[in-house]
Structures are given as structure tokens and as C-alpha cells.
C-alpha positions as CSV (number, residue, x, y, z in Angstrom):
1,X,88.7,138.6,52.9
2,X,87.4,139.4,56.3
3,X,84.7,142.1,56.9
4,X,87.4,144.7,57.8
5,X,89.5,144.3,54.7
6,X,86.3,144.0,52.5
7,X,84.9,147.3,53.8
8,X,88.3,149.0,53.3
9,X,88.2,147.7,49.7
10,X,84.7,149.0,49.1
11,X,85.8,152.4,50.6
12,X,88.5,152.5,48.0
13,X,86.0,151.7,45.2
14,X,83.7,154.5,46.5
15,X,86.6,157.0,46.6
16,X,86.2,157.6,50.3
17,X,89.3,159.2,52.0
18,X,90.4,161.0,55.1
19,X,88.0,161.9,57.8
20,X,84.9,161.0,55.8
21,X,86.3,157.5,55.2
22,X,87.1,157.0,58.9
23,X,83.6,158.3,59.9
24,X,81.7,156.2,57.4
25,X,83.6,153.0,58.3
26,X,83.0,153.5,62.0
27,X,79.3,154.2,61.4
28,X,78.5,151.1,59.4
29,X,80.6,148.9,61.6
30,X,78.6,150.2,64.6
31,X,75.2,150.1,62.9
32,X,75.6,146.5,61.8
33,X,77.4,145.3,65.0
34,X,80.4,144.0,63.1
35,X,83.0,144.9,65.7
36,X,83.5,141.3,66.9
37,X,83.9,139.7,63.4
38,X,86.0,142.3,61.6
39,X,89.0,139.9,61.4
40,X,87.0,136.7,60.8
41,X,87.0,135.3,57.3
42,X,83.6,136.1,55.6
43,X,83.1,132.5,54.4
44,X,83.0,131.4,58.1
45,X,80.4,133.9,59.1
46,X,76.7,132.9,59.8
47,X,74.2,133.8,57.1
48,X,73.0,136.6,59.4
49,X,76.4,138.2,59.7
50,X,77.0,137.8,56.0
51,X,73.8,139.7,55.4
52,X,75.0,142.4,57.8
53,X,78.3,142.7,55.9
54,X,76.4,143.1,52.6
55,X,74.3,145.8,54.1
56,X,77.3,147.5,55.5
57,X,79.0,147.8,52.1
58,X,75.8,149.0,50.5
59,X,75.4,151.9,52.9
60,X,79.1,152.7,53.3
61,X,78.9,155.7,50.9
62,X,75.6,156.9,52.5
63,X,73.5,156.7,49.3
64,X,70.2,158.6,49.1
65,X,68.4,155.5,47.8
66,X,68.7,151.7,48.4
67,X,67.3,148.7,46.6
68,X,67.2,145.6,48.8
69,X,66.2,142.2,47.5
70,X,64.8,139.9,50.2
71,X,66.8,141.6,52.9
72,X,65.8,139.2,55.7
73,X,65.4,135.9,53.7
74,X,66.9,133.0,55.7
75,X,67.5,135.0,58.9
76,X,66.3,133.9,62.3
77,X,63.7,136.0,64.2
78,X,66.4,138.0,66.1
79,X,68.4,138.7,63.0
80,X,65.2,139.8,61.1
81,X,64.4,142.2,63.9
82,X,67.9,143.7,63.8
83,X,67.7,144.2,60.0
84,X,64.2,145.6,60.1
85,X,65.2,148.0,62.8
86,X,68.1,149.2,60.7
87,X,65.9,149.6,57.6
88,X,63.4,151.7,59.6
89,X,66.1,153.9,61.0
90,X,67.6,154.5,57.6
91,X,64.2,155.2,56.0
92,X,64.0,158.5,57.9
93,X,66.4,160.1,55.4
94,X,66.6,157.6,52.5
95,X,64.3,156.1,49.8
96,X,64.4,152.3,50.4
97,X,62.8,150.0,47.8
98,X,62.4,146.4,49.0
99,X,61.6,143.5,46.6
100,X,60.1,140.6,48.6
101,X,57.5,137.9,48.5
102,X,57.5,137.7,52.3
103,X,54.4,139.7,53.2
104,X,55.3,140.0,56.9
105,X,58.2,142.1,55.6
106,X,55.7,144.5,54.1
107,X,54.0,144.9,57.4
108,X,57.2,145.4,59.3
109,X,59.0,148.0,57.2
110,X,56.9,149.4,54.3
111,X,54.7,152.4,54.2
112,X,53.8,151.8,50.5
113,X,53.2,148.5,48.7
114,X,53.3,147.9,44.9
115,X,52.1,144.6,43.5
116,X,53.5,143.6,40.1
117,X,52.7,140.4,38.2
118,X,53.6,139.6,34.6
119,X,55.4,142.9,34.3
120,X,52.2,144.9,35.0
121,X,51.5,147.2,37.9
122,X,48.3,145.8,39.6
123,X,48.2,147.7,42.9
124,X,49.8,150.7,44.5
125,X,48.6,151.6,48.0
126,X,49.6,151.5,51.7
127,X,49.6,148.0,53.3
128,X,46.7,149.1,55.5
129,X,44.7,150.1,52.4
130,X,45.4,146.8,50.8
131,X,44.3,145.0,53.9
132,X,41.0,146.9,53.9
133,X,40.2,145.6,50.4
134,X,40.6,142.0,51.7
135,X,37.5,139.9,52.4
136,X,38.9,139.5,55.9
137,X,38.5,143.2,56.7
138,X,36.1,143.5,59.7
139,X,35.7,139.7,59.7
140,X,35.5,138.1,63.1
141,X,37.4,134.9,64.0
142,X,37.0,132.8,67.1
143,X,37.7,129.5,68.7
144,X,34.6,128.0,70.3
145,X,34.1,124.9,72.5
146,X,31.4,123.7,70.1
147,X,32.2,125.0,66.6
148,X,29.0,123.7,64.9
149,X,26.8,125.2,67.6
150,X,28.6,128.5,67.3
151,X,28.2,128.4,63.5
152,X,24.5,127.7,63.8
153,X,24.0,130.7,66.2
154,X,26.1,133.0,64.0
155,X,24.0,132.2,61.0
156,X,21.1,134.1,62.6
157,X,22.9,137.4,62.2
158,X,21.7,139.1,59.0
159,X,24.9,141.1,58.3
160,X,27.0,138.0,58.2
161,X,27.6,137.0,54.6
162,X,29.5,133.7,55.1
163,X,30.9,131.5,57.9
164,X,33.9,129.2,57.5
165,X,35.4,126.7,59.9
166,X,39.0,125.7,59.5
167,X,39.1,121.9,59.2
168,X,42.4,121.7,61.0
169,X,41.9,123.7,64.2
170,X,38.1,124.3,64.0
171,X,38.6,128.1,64.1
172,X,35.5,129.9,63.0
173,X,35.6,133.0,60.7
174,X,32.5,135.1,60.1
175,X,32.6,137.4,57.1
176,X,30.5,140.6,57.0
177,X,28.4,141.8,54.2
178,X,30.2,144.7,52.5
179,X,30.2,147.8,54.6
180,X,28.8,146.1,57.7
181,X,30.3,145.8,61.2
182,X,29.4,142.5,62.8
183,X,31.7,142.5,65.9
184,X,29.1,144.1,68.3
185,X,26.3,141.8,67.2
186,X,28.6,138.7,67.6
187,X,29.8,139.6,71.0
188,X,26.2,140.2,72.1
189,X,25.0,136.9,70.6
190,X,27.8,135.0,72.4
191,X,26.9,136.6,75.7
192,X,23.1,136.1,75.5
193,X,23.4,132.5,74.1
194,X,26.1,131.5,76.6
195,X,28.5,130.3,73.9
196,X,31.9,129.6,75.3
197,X,34.9,130.9,73.3
198,X,38.5,130.8,74.1
199,X,39.5,133.4,71.6
200,X,37.7,136.2,69.7
201,X,39.4,138.5,67.2
202,X,38.4,141.4,64.9
203,X,40.3,141.0,61.7
204,X,42.0,144.1,60.2
205,X,42.3,142.3,56.9
206,X,44.9,140.0,55.4
207,X,47.5,141.1,53.0
208,X,48.2,137.6,51.7
209,X,44.5,137.2,50.8
210,X,44.4,140.4,48.9
211,X,47.6,139.6,47.1
212,X,46.1,136.4,45.9
213,X,42.9,138.1,44.9
214,X,44.8,140.7,42.9
215,X,47.3,138.4,41.2
216,X,45.5,135.1,40.5
217,X,43.1,136.5,37.8
218,X,46.1,138.0,36.1
219,X,48.1,134.8,36.3
220,X,45.2,132.7,35.1
221,X,44.6,135.1,32.2
222,X,48.2,134.9,31.2
223,X,48.2,131.1,31.2
224,X,45.0,131.0,29.1
């Protein structure tokens, strides 16, 4: 089949007829930009276009809810952007549930995140709320000309709980004590001590870090 005949087949299965059928077919073909491949055999399409055809048939009957499993897996950055844009547009009037292990996907399209491991619900919050639970929330990372000298200077700030240096790129991360804001103190220290940095960033938090913190104890417990 090509995308055109496949979508006609799905329209038959969904019982679409008349003006509604014509309108829905035109809508999904336009949304997924399938106009130029309608007569091309599906097996010859790129992975990105195959994903578009799959999404087109899923929304052909305009369902109130969608469940998508790894909707952008294997797509290049441009294709990911197109699919995410479509999901965000559809989310205005649909419930969309996405199953994914790609955490950047959660950032891009989700307003609620549920973490499940071993069949148990471990977390239910917004992505931003989960990031705020991460040890990286309000941490400060930087790249300094002399990493060890910068570490020694940062160790004088009382509200810093820990300092880590990435062994690969020598990037420094300073972690605050709970409830403390260390960014102003760090910027003042760098200025007064004349410590040269090429990059300085206040961390919002890291979803992957919190995911590991939530799931690893549960996984270890299950193995034990």
C-alpha cells in the first residue's frame, strides 16, 4: 500500500463517509505533510515518513484521547521537531498519553509526568516539580581556566554542600545546601578573586537525575 490507499482503508474501518471522510483525510494529510508521498509505497518511505503515516491513521477519526509509544524514537532533529509540534497542537483539545524513556521528550511536550517502575506508581508531578526535587536544583555549574583553583575558592562558601569536577571536561558543579541559593555568592566570589570562567550556569534541576533517584532504590529492592 501507499499512504493514500492505506488512509482510505483506515477510513473504511472507521466508518467515515461523505463530507466528514473527505474533510478528515484532507486534514491529516495536510497536518502530517504527506502530500508528496501519497502514491509512494510505504515500504520505501523513510522512518520519519513512516512515523507520520502511523500518526495520520491514528488521528484520522479525530479521537478524544491518544496513546503514543515512543513517538519520536529514531527520528532526526527536524523530524522530532515536526512530531512534537503536532503533538502540542493536538494537545489543546485531546488527552495525549506518551510512553517514553527519552526524558527530553518529557521536557518538550508533557505538562505532567508519571514515573512507574516494577508496576508501581512512584511519582506523579509536573516536569518542573520533578526537576526541583533533583540535587541539581539551584546548583551552579561552570567552566574555569583553572578548575582546581576554582574548586578551592568555592569551598569557602558555607552554603555549598558539595563540589564536583567532571573528569572528562573539567566542568565544575557546586551543589547548595537544601533551601540555599548560592548563585549570588559564587558570582561575587568569582569577581573579587578574579577567577576566569568561560561559562557559568544556574541549574534548574535535572530530570534524569531525579528519575534515577526515584527508580534505583525500587529496582535494587526488587532485585534483593
